[in-house]
N, C-alpha and C positions, 0 to 999 in steps of 0.2 A: 511944529513937529510933534509936540506932546499931544495935541488934539487928535492928530492922525493916529497916533499910537493908541489913544484911549478908544477911538471908534473901532479899530481892529480888535482890540481886547474884548470889547463888549460883544462884537460879532462872534468871536471864537467861543466865548462863554455861553452865548445863546445856543450855538450849534452843539456844544458839549452837553448842555442840559437836555436838548431835544433828543440827541442820540441815546442818552442814558434812559430817558423815559420810554423810548421805543424798545430798547433791549429789555427793560423790566416788564413791559406788557407782553413781549413774546416769550421770554424765558421764565418769568415768574420769579418768586422769591423763595428761599429755603425756609422751611418751618421746623425742621428737626425731625420730621416724620417721614421723610423720603426713603424709598428702598435703596439699599446699598447697591453699588455697581455690580453687574452680573459677573459671577466667578464660575467658569465652567468646571473647575476642579473641586468645588465645594458641593458636598452631598446636600440635597434639599429634601425637606419633608414633603409628603404628599399634600395636596390642597385639602383643606377641611370641607365637610359638607356644609353648604350654606343655605339649603332649602330642600323641599320635598323632591324636587326634580333634578337635584344635583347630587351625584354620588362621588365621594372622595376616591381617588385612584389608589390601589394598594401599592406599597413600596415595591420597587423592582428587585426581584430575587437575584442573588449572585449566581452566575453560571456554575453548574456543578463540575466535578472533575471531568477531564476529557474522556471520551469513549475509548475503550480498549482498542488497540490497533487491529486485533482480529475481527472486531465488529464490522469494519468496512470490507472485510474479505469473507464474510459469512457464507456467501454463495458458493465458495470453492473450498470450504473447510468443513470437516466433521466436528461436532461439538467438543469431543474429547481432545482435539488438537489446539483449541483456542488458547489455553494457558501457556503451553509451550511456545506457541507462535508469538504471543505477546512478549515473552522473555527474549526470544531471538530478535524481534523488532526493536526492543529496548537496548539490546547489546550492540546492534548494528543498525543505526537509524536509516541507512540507505536501502534496507531490505524491503522488497515489494513482493508480496505473496503472489499477486497476479502474474508478474513477470516470471517468478520462479516456476509456477505451474506451466506456463508456456514453454519455458526452457526444458523442464523435466519431461514434458510430453514429447518434445522434439528429440531429446536424448533417448527416451524409451524406444521410439521408432528406429532411431539410428542403431542402437545397441542390438535390438532384435534382428534387424536386417544384417548388421555386420556379423553377428554370430552365425546366422544362416549361411552367409557367404564365406565364412572362415577368414574374415578381415580382422586379423589380430592388431594391425596397426591402428585402426580406428578405435578398437576396444581399449587399447592401452591408454588412450587419452581420456577415456570416459569412466574407467573403472578403478576402484581402489586396488592396491597391489594383490591382496589375497583373492579378491573376486576375479581379477584378471587372470590370475594363475589357474583358477578353477575353470573359467571359460576356455582358456587356451588349452588346458588338458583335455577338455571335452572335444574341442575341435580336432586336436591331434589324434584322439582315439577314433573319431569318426572318419578321418582321412585314412587312417591305417586300415579300416574296414572297407574303404572304398565307397563310403556312403556320401550322398549329397542331399542338401536340404533346399527346397524351394519355398520361399515365404513371400507373401504379398500382403501388405497392409491395406485393408479396406477402409477402416476408420477407427478413431479413438472416440468412443461414444461419451465417455465421461472420465474426467481426471480431477480428483480431489485430494486435498491434504488430509490424510487419515490419522496422522500423529505428528507431534513435534516435540523436540527436547533440546535443551541447552545443557551440555555436560562437558566439564573439563575444558572449557574454552572452545568447544566445537559444537556446531549446530547440526542436528540430525532431523530430517523431515521424511516421513514415510508417505509415499504417494500410493493412491489406489487407482489403478487404471482398468477401465472396462473397454475392451477393444474388439473389433471384428477382424479376424485374420484368416487368410487362406495359407495352409502350410502342408507340405508333403515331404516325406523322407524316402529317398530311393536307394536301393541297394546297389551293389557293384554292377549287377547286370541290368540296372535300370528299372527294375520292378519296384512298385510302391510297397514299402514295409511299414509305413506309419503315416496317418493323415490322409488327405485327399486334395488333389489339385483343383477340384471343382466344388468343394464344399467350404462355406464360410463358417468359421468356428468362433464362438464367443469366448474370449479369454479374460479372466480377471486376475490381475497381479498386484502384489504389494511390494513395492521397491523403495528402499531407503537410500537417500542421498545425504552426503555430509560435506561440511566445509569448515575450515578453521576460521573463527571469528577474527576479523582484522587482517586476514591474509591478503597479500597483494594479488594473489591468484583468484579471480572472480568465479572460477569454475567449481561446480559441485560435482562430486564423484559418487558413483554407485557403490554402496558398501554392503548391501544385503538385498537378497531377492527371495520371494516365496510366492506360491500360488494361493489365491484366496479361495 
């Protein structure tokens, strides 16, 4: 029984030595000069120049500060509005100037049309209180004189943000609208007393919209109007 045990012992020892030698030939031995394991979080120096045809790469520069929010909207804003627009975007991260311009353009057409039609209900939802009162008074005076206004929008050729300001927790944005409009005012007897029903007129307006920052009401209201 001991002889059998000795034979198996010898066989196992031979196999162990054989496997060890094979591993050594494949994996090699450590010399103390091996590179450490790769660490993706450790900053590495650029490789040094090793010959005339090899150029060491420069170190990667850290990215600079993020571009101002107004930079991505530069196609729809005037330069003087950039700083104020950045302040508004910083105070309300969800603000998007492109969406604002689209909404303001739609409101512009709705307000002009509603004023011409004497639609005070629509105006009340789109105008600040003092502006609404001014528009409503003008409509009342016109109705007392028996006058009517016919207005048709042809196009809004250009709509840009002309100015922007963050003041006392409220954002104010001034829009510059260049539009083509057909408008005519008729007297009580139907005669035209202003404008022309057949002539397209170019109109340039500066309208300012405002909204309280952080308000649950997403709507901007018209707070000021003037002709450019």
